[in-house]
C-alpha positions as CSV (number, residue, x, y, z in Angstrom):
1,M,107.2,114.5,108.5
2,M,105.4,115.9,111.5
3,K,102.7,118.5,110.8
4,R,102.3,121.7,112.8
5,P,99.5,121.4,115.3
6,I,96.2,123.0,114.4
7,F,95.3,125.6,116.9
8,I,92.9,128.5,117.3
9,T,93.7,131.8,119.0
10,A,90.7,133.8,119.9
11,G,91.0,137.2,121.5
12,L,88.2,138.9,123.4
13,L,88.2,142.5,124.2
14,F,85.2,143.9,126.1
15,S,84.2,147.5,125.7
16,L,81.3,149.2,127.4
17,T,81.1,152.1,125.0
18,F,81.0,151.0,121.3
19,W,81.6,148.1,118.9
20,C,82.3,147.7,115.2
21,Q,82.8,145.1,112.5
22,D,86.4,146.2,111.6
23,W,87.9,142.7,112.2
24,S,89.1,139.7,110.1
25,L,89.9,136.1,110.7
26,K,93.6,135.5,110.2
27,L,94.2,132.0,108.6
28,S,97.7,130.6,108.4
29,S,98.9,127.2,107.2
30,N,101.7,125.3,105.4
31,V,101.8,123.6,102.0
32,E,103.9,120.5,101.2
33,I,104.4,118.5,98.0
34,R,104.4,114.7,98.0
35,T,106.4,112.9,95.2
36,W,107.2,109.3,94.5
37,K,110.3,107.6,92.9
38,L,108.9,104.5,91.3
39,T,111.0,101.7,89.7
40,S,110.7,98.1,90.8
41,T,110.5,99.6,94.3
42,Y,108.8,102.8,95.6
43,E,110.1,105.7,97.7
44,K,108.1,108.6,99.0
45,E,109.3,112.2,99.6
46,E,107.5,115.1,101.2
47,K,108.9,118.6,101.4
48,S,107.8,122.2,101.7
49,L,106.3,123.7,98.6
50,G,106.8,127.3,97.6
51,G,104.7,129.0,94.9
52,A,101.4,127.2,95.7
53,K,98.4,129.4,94.8
54,I,96.0,130.3,97.6
55,V,92.7,131.9,96.6
56,L,89.8,133.1,98.9
57,T,86.5,133.4,97.1
58,K,82.9,134.3,98.0
59,G,80.6,132.8,95.5
60,N,82.1,133.8,92.1
61,E,84.0,136.7,93.5
62,T,87.7,136.5,94.4
63,I,88.3,138.2,97.7
64,S,92.0,137.8,98.0
65,Q,94.9,135.6,96.9
66,T,98.5,134.8,97.8
67,T,101.2,132.2,97.4
68,S,103.2,130.0,99.8
69,D,106.7,131.2,100.6
70,G,109.9,129.2,100.3
71,Q,109.1,127.2,103.5
72,G,105.6,126.5,102.2
73,D,103.9,128.9,104.7
74,F,101.1,131.4,103.9
75,T,98.7,133.7,105.7
76,I,95.4,135.1,104.5
77,N,92.7,137.3,106.1
78,V,89.0,136.3,105.9
79,P,86.5,139.2,106.1
80,P,83.5,139.0,108.6
81,N,79.9,138.1,107.9
82,G,80.3,135.7,105.0
83,E,80.7,132.2,103.7
84,F,84.0,131.7,101.9
85,L,86.0,129.0,100.1
86,L,89.8,128.7,100.5
87,T,91.4,126.9,97.5
88,V,95.0,125.7,97.4
89,S,96.4,124.6,94.0
90,Y,99.6,123.9,92.2
91,P,100.1,123.0,88.5
92,G,99.9,119.2,87.9
93,F,98.6,118.4,91.4
94,N,95.2,117.8,93.0
95,T,93.5,121.0,94.4
96,K,92.4,121.1,98.0
97,R,89.4,123.1,99.3
98,F,88.5,124.5,102.8
99,S,85.2,126.3,103.9
100,V,85.2,129.3,106.2
101,N,82.0,130.8,107.7
102,T,82.5,134.1,109.6
103,N,78.7,134.7,110.2
104,N,77.0,134.4,113.6
105,V,79.7,136.2,115.6
106,P,78.0,137.9,118.6
107,A,78.3,141.7,118.7
108,D,79.9,141.5,122.2
109,F,82.9,139.8,120.7
110,A,83.2,141.6,117.3
111,K,84.6,144.8,118.8
112,D,87.5,147.0,118.2
113,N,90.9,145.3,118.1
114,W,89.4,141.8,118.1
115,K,92.0,139.7,116.2
116,P,90.9,136.0,115.9
117,T,93.3,133.6,114.3
118,F,93.1,130.0,113.1
119,S,96.1,127.8,112.1
120,I,95.8,124.6,110.0
121,G,98.5,122.0,110.1
122,G,99.2,121.7,106.4
123,F,98.0,120.9,102.9
124,I,99.7,118.0,101.1
125,M,99.7,118.4,97.3
126,A,99.9,115.2,95.4
127,R,99.8,114.2,91.7
128,A,96.7,112.5,90.3
129,Y,97.1,108.9,89.2
130,P,95.1,107.1,86.5
131,G,92.0,105.2,87.6
132,I,91.8,106.8,91.1
133,D,88.5,108.4,92.1
134,Y,89.4,112.0,93.2
135,S,85.8,113.3,93.1
136,G,85.7,113.6,96.9
137,L,88.3,116.5,96.6
138,E,85.7,118.6,94.8
139,K,84.1,119.2,98.2
140,P,85.6,121.1,101.1
141,L,87.5,118.8,103.4
142,V,87.1,121.1,106.4
143,L,84.6,123.7,107.6
144,V,85.8,126.4,110.1
145,E,83.1,128.5,111.8
146,F,82.4,130.4,115.1
147,K,81.4,128.1,117.9
148,Q,78.9,129.8,120.2
149,K,79.6,127.6,123.2
150,K,83.4,127.9,123.0
151,K,83.3,131.6,121.8
152,V,86.1,130.9,119.3
153,F,86.6,129.8,115.7
154,D,86.9,126.1,115.4
155,H,86.5,123.3,112.9
156,D,83.4,121.2,112.4
157,D,84.0,117.6,113.6
158,I,81.7,115.9,111.2
159,V,83.0,117.7,108.1
160,T,86.6,117.2,109.2
161,Q,86.1,113.5,109.8
162,G,84.5,113.2,106.4
163,G,87.5,114.9,104.8
164,L,89.9,112.6,106.6
165,N,88.0,109.5,105.3
166,T,88.0,110.9,101.8
167,V,91.8,111.5,101.9
168,M,92.5,108.1,103.4
169,K,90.4,106.3,100.8
170,I,92.3,108.1,98.0
171,Y,95.6,107.3,99.6
172,E,94.8,103.5,99.9
173,S,93.8,103.4,96.2
174,E,97.0,105.2,95.2
175,D,99.1,102.8,97.4
176,A,97.5,99.7,95.8
177,L,98.2,101.1,92.3
178,I,101.8,102.0,93.1
179,K,102.5,98.6,94.6
180,K,101.0,96.8,91.5
181,F,103.1,99.1,89.2
182,C,106.3,98.3,91.0
183,S,105.7,94.6,91.2
184,T,105.0,94.5,87.5
185,N,108.3,96.3,86.8
186,K,110.1,93.8,89.1
187,A,108.7,90.9,87.2
188,G,109.8,92.6,84.0
189,D,113.3,92.9,85.4
190,V,113.4,89.2,86.3
191,A,112.3,88.3,82.8
192,L,114.9,90.6,81.2
193,A,117.7,89.1,83.3
194,K,116.9,85.5,82.0
195,P,116.7,86.8,79.2
196,D,113.0,86.3,78.3
197,C,112.7,89.4,76.1
198,P,109.1,89.0,74.9
199,L,107.8,88.5,78.4
200,A,109.8,91.5,79.7
201,K,108.4,93.6,76.9
202,K,104.8,92.6,77.8
203,L,105.3,93.3,81.5
204,Y,106.9,96.8,81.0
205,Q,104.1,97.7,78.6
206,E,101.5,96.7,81.2
207,A,103.3,98.9,83.8
208,M,103.4,101.9,81.4
209,A,99.7,101.6,80.8
210,M,99.1,101.7,84.6
211,I,101.0,105.0,85.1
212,P,101.9,106.5,81.7
213,F,104.0,109.5,83.1
214,E,106.4,107.3,85.0
215,T,109.7,106.8,83.1
216,Y,111.1,103.5,84.4
217,P,109.1,101.2,82.1
218,G,110.1,103.2,79.0
219,I,113.8,103.1,80.0
220,Q,113.6,99.3,80.5
221,L,111.8,98.9,77.1
222,Q,114.8,100.4,75.4
223,K,116.9,97.6,77.0
224,V,114.3,95.1,75.9
225,G,114.7,96.4,72.3
226,E,118.5,95.8,72.5
227,C,117.8,92.3,73.9
228,L,115.4,91.4,71.0
229,K,117.9,92.8,68.5
230,N,120.8,90.7,70.0
231,Q,118.6,87.6,69.9
232,S,117.6,88.3,66.3
233,D,121.3,88.9,65.3
234,A,122.3,85.6,67.1
235,Q,119.6,83.7,65.2
236,A,120.7,85.1,61.9
237,K,124.3,84.3,62.6
238,A,123.4,80.7,63.6
239,A,121.4,80.3,60.4
240,E,124.3,81.6,58.3
241,E,126.7,79.2,60.0
242,A,124.3,76.3,59.5
243,A,124.1,77.2,55.7
244,K,127.9,77.3,55.5
245,K,128.2,73.9,57.3
246,A,125.6,72.3,54.9
247,A,127.5,73.7,51.9
248,A,130.8,72.3,53.2
249,E,129.3,68.9,53.8
250,K,127.8,68.8,50.3
251,A,131.2,69.7,48.8
252,A,132.9,66.9,50.8
253,A,130.2,64.4,49.6
254,D,130.7,65.4,46.0
255,K,134.4,65.0,46.3
256,A,134.1,61.6,47.9
257,A,131.8,60.4,45.0
258,A,134.3,61.6,42.4
259,D,137.1,59.8,44.1
260,K,135.1,56.6,44.3
261,L,134.3,56.8,40.6
262,A,138.0,57.3,39.7
263,A,139.1,54.3,41.7
264,G,136.5,51.9,40.1
265,D,138.9,50.2,37.5
266,K,141.6,49.4,40.2
267,A,139.0,47.9,42.4
268,A,137.9,45.4,39.8
269,A,141.4,44.0,39.3
270,D,141.9,43.8,43.1
271,K,138.6,41.9,43.4
272,A,139.7,39.1,40.9
273,A,143.0,38.6,42.7
274,A,141.2,38.5,46.0
275,A,138.8,35.8,44.7
276,Q,141.7,33.6,43.6
277,K,143.4,33.9,47.0
278,A,140.1,33.1,48.7
279,A,139.7,29.9,46.8
280,E,143.2,28.7,47.7
281,E,142.6,29.6,51.3
282,K,139.3,27.6,51.3
283,D,141.0,24.4,50.1
284,A,143.7,24.7,52.8
285,N,141.0,25.4,55.4
286,A,139.0,22.3,54.4
287,K,142.0,20.1,54.8
288,A,142.8,21.6,58.2
289,Q,139.2,21.2,59.3
290,A,139.2,17.4,58.5
291,E,142.3,16.9,60.6
292,A,140.8,19.0,63.4
293,D,137.6,17.0,63.3
294,A,139.4,13.6,63.7
295,A,141.4,15.0,66.7
296,A,138.3,16.4,68.3
297,K,136.4,13.0,67.9
298,A,139.2,11.2,69.7
299,K,139.3,13.8,72.4
300,A,135.5,13.6,72.9
301,E,135.6,9.8,73.3
302,A,138.4,10.1,76.0
303,K,136.3,12.9,77.8
304,A,133.2,10.7,77.8
305,E,135.0,7.9,79.5
306,K,136.4,10.2,82.1
307,E,132.9,11.7,82.8
308,R,131.4,8.2,83.2
309,K,133.9,7.4,85.9
310,Q,133.4,10.8,87.6
311,K,129.6,10.4,87.7
312,E,130.0,7.2,89.6
313,G,132.0,9.0,92.3
314,L,129.7,12.1,92.3
315,A,126.6,10.0,93.0
316,K,128.2,8.9,96.2
317,S,129.4,12.4,97.3
318,K,126.0,14.0,96.3
319,A,124.2,12.2,99.1
320,E,126.8,13.4,101.6
321,D,126.5,17.0,100.2
322,D,122.7,16.9,100.5
323,A,122.9,15.9,104.1
324,A,125.4,18.8,104.8
325,A,123.3,21.3,102.9
326,K,120.2,20.3,104.9
327,A,122.0,20.9,108.1
328,D,123.3,24.3,106.9
329,E,119.7,25.3,105.8
330,E,118.4,24.5,109.3
331,K,121.2,26.6,110.9
332,R,120.4,29.5,108.5
333,K,116.7,29.4,109.4
334,Q,117.5,29.5,113.1
335,R,119.8,32.5,112.6
336,E,117.1,34.3,110.6
337,K,114.6,33.7,113.4
338,E,117.0,35.0,116.0
339,N,117.8,38.1,113.9
340,A,114.1,38.8,113.3
341,E,113.4,38.6,117.1
342,A,116.4,40.9,117.8
343,A,115.1,43.4,115.1
344,A,111.6,43.3,116.5
345,K,112.9,44.0,120.0
346,A,115.1,46.9,118.7
347,K,112.1,48.4,116.8
348,A,110.0,48.2,119.9
349,D,112.7,49.9,121.9
350,E,113.0,52.6,119.3
351,L,109.2,53.2,119.2
352,A,109.2,53.4,123.0
353,N,112.1,55.9,123.0
354,A,110.4,58.0,120.2
355,K,107.1,58.0,122.2
356,A,108.9,59.1,125.3
357,K,110.8,61.9,123.5
358,A,107.5,63.1,121.8
359,E,105.8,63.2,125.2
360,E,108.8,65.0,126.7
361,K,108.8,67.6,123.7
362,K,105.0,68.0,124.1
363,E,105.3,68.7,127.8
364,K,108.2,71.2,127.1
365,E,106.1,73.0,124.5
366,R,103.1,73.1,126.9
367,K,105.3,74.7,129.6
368,Q,106.7,77.2,127.1
369,K,103.2,78.1,125.9
370,E,102.1,78.6,129.5
371,G,105.2,80.7,130.1
372,L,104.6,82.8,127.0
373,A,100.9,83.2,127.8
374,K,101.8,84.3,131.3
375,A,104.5,86.7,130.0
376,K,102.0,88.1,127.5
377,A,99.4,88.6,130.2
378,E,101.9,90.3,132.4
379,D,103.0,92.6,129.5
380,E,99.4,93.5,128.7
381,A,98.6,94.1,132.4
382,E,101.7,96.3,132.7
383,A,100.9,98.2,129.5
384,K,97.3,98.8,130.7
385,A,98.5,99.9,134.1
386,I,101.0,102.4,132.5
387,A,98.3,103.6,130.0
388,D,95.8,104.1,132.9
389,K,98.4,106.0,134.8
390,R,99.3,108.2,131.8
391,E,95.6,108.8,131.1
392,A,95.0,109.8,134.8
393,E,98.0,112.2,134.6
394,R,96.7,113.6,131.4
395,K,93.2,114.2,132.8
396,A,94.7,115.7,135.9
397,K,96.7,118.1,133.7
398,E,93.5,119.0,131.7
399,E,91.6,119.7,134.9
400,E,94.4,121.9,136.2
401,A,94.6,123.7,132.8
402,K,90.8,124.3,132.9
403,K,91.0,125.6,136.4
404,L,93.8,128.0,135.5
405,S,91.9,129.1,132.4
406,Y,88.8,129.8,134.5
407,E,90.8,131.8,137.1
408,T,92.4,133.8,134.3
409,E,89.1,134.7,132.6
410,S,87.5,135.6,136.0
411,T,90.3,137.8,137.2
412,D,91.5,139.4,133.9
413,P,88.6,139.9,131.5
414,Q,90.5,142.7,129.6
415,G,94.1,141.5,130.1
416,E,96.1,138.8,128.3
417,M,93.0,137.1,126.9
418,G,92.2,140.2,125.0
419,K,95.5,139.9,123.1
420,G,94.5,136.7,121.1
421,N,96.6,134.0,122.9
422,G,94.0,131.2,123.5
423,K,94.7,127.8,121.8
424,V,92.5,124.9,120.9
425,S,93.8,121.8,119.2
426,V,92.1,119.9,116.4
427,P,93.2,116.8,114.5
428,Q,96.8,116.9,113.3
429,T,96.2,116.0,109.7
430,V,93.4,117.3,107.6
431,F,94.6,117.1,104.0
432,G,97.1,114.3,104.3
433,V,97.2,110.8,105.8
434,D,96.5,110.5,109.5
435,K,100.2,109.7,110.3
436,Y,99.7,109.0,114.0
437,K,97.2,106.1,113.3
438,T,99.4,104.8,110.5
439,A,102.5,104.9,112.8
440,I,100.7,103.2,115.7
441,K,99.2,100.5,113.4
442,R,102.7,99.7,112.0
443,A,104.3,99.7,115.5
444,D,101.6,97.3,116.9
445,E,102.2,94.9,114.1
446,L,106.0,94.9,114.8
447,F,105.2,94.5,118.5
448,K,103.1,91.4,117.9
449,M,105.9,89.9,115.8
450,K,108.4,90.8,118.7
451,R,110.6,92.8,116.3
452,W,111.5,95.0,119.3
453,S,114.1,97.3,117.6
454,E,111.7,98.2,114.7
455,A,108.8,98.5,117.1
456,K,110.8,101.0,119.2
457,T,111.5,103.2,116.2
458,A,107.8,103.1,115.2
459,Y,106.5,104.1,118.6
460,E,109.1,106.8,118.9
461,E,107.9,108.1,115.5
462,A,104.2,108.1,116.8
463,L,105.4,110.1,119.8
464,T,106.9,112.8,117.6
465,I,103.5,113.1,116.0
466,K,101.5,113.0,119.2
467,K,103.7,114.0,122.1
468,D,103.2,112.3,125.5
469,D,100.5,109.9,124.1
470,P,99.9,107.4,126.9
471,Y,99.3,104.4,124.7
472,A,102.5,104.8,122.7
473,T,104.5,105.6,125.8
474,S,103.3,102.5,127.6
475,K,104.1,100.3,124.6
476,L,107.5,101.9,124.3
477,E,108.3,101.0,128.0
478,I,107.5,97.4,127.3
479,V,109.6,97.3,124.2
480,N,112.6,98.9,126.1
481,K,112.2,96.3,128.8
482,N,112.4,93.5,126.2
483,L,115.5,95.1,124.6
484,A,117.3,95.5,127.9
485,P,120.1,93.0,128.5
486,K,119.1,89.9,130.5
């Protein structure tokens, strides 16, 4: 969300007759609230905050107090000749502090109807997270005082930069904690889906210990409880079924044993009859075996005679077969030699082709790199030229504005300038993150990765924070050029 620009309006009204201290510095600002929706991912929301308490004190004395309206806006008057502390608070969120010094205003300026104003871009109220060092917020993040050279109320650069550094350091620590919290929840979700209920329980408990007031780990732990119960019920049911199965098996074994015992007498009678039958079969088998042995002997003698005659013929054919086998072996070796030579030649050709292709690819990559380097150099040169042009235009506008301001002061010392319409800008964000720097950093990273559409959105966001910024404008022109149809 874009913050309102910080500006100072100082009015000067010259009087030759009298002066008085009946003036006050009118401070105005806006309060926003930042909240996070944290689960296994994180989502930030910032919106206007009504009801924030604004208190102006001097030492231990409360000077005045007010609250922000429905749009988060508030205004408070600071008396002259004093050092004050402006405190912005809201229940459950970190308090922000801001120093105002109205001393050292020259008498020539503090005259009747002098109405100086100072507007600050906004206070961002955020909840405190465990383990984060918020001690830097105990000190004022900005000091506003009267600048003798400028003749207006303005912020102190050193204090303001220190405040920005404090807020940025806190934001980075919170960001690291939030990312760790969400990644732990995500790991718990994965474990629960398997389901690995004990691991999921351990991870959700770790996340809950990181940020106790976030509800997501507690909700998931309820699911883990149901998961553990289901697993326990399943184990109990399996054990019950196993017991039933074992009992059924035992009953079947007992029945089989009883049946076997009852059949014992019948088995003995069957065994005697079987023995008689076996003896008879043995005698018959012995007689058949003797007849078979005689037949086998006669057959073996006939076979032996036949084999003797075959061996005489085989001896002659073996010599012929050996000569043929030798010739075949020589032919086989010749074919293997020819095949090996052909394979070696094919491999050499393949290596030569591979080498040629590698050199061709290397040459192509070299030309591509040269082209990319040249294109990058041209883009950088174009970006620099555009940025230089923008910067020159900006400086020219500033010189013109200074010249116009000088002419107005010289020709109208008691006119429009006496009505409090001067403006001086200070850094956009005092109490929140420097959104411009964050946007530019993200845009440059997307630019380097050539993610042109996302880079375009990021540079446009930066320009909504810092209008007409020459750097963002030049980068955006290059992005649009790459997005244009070719």
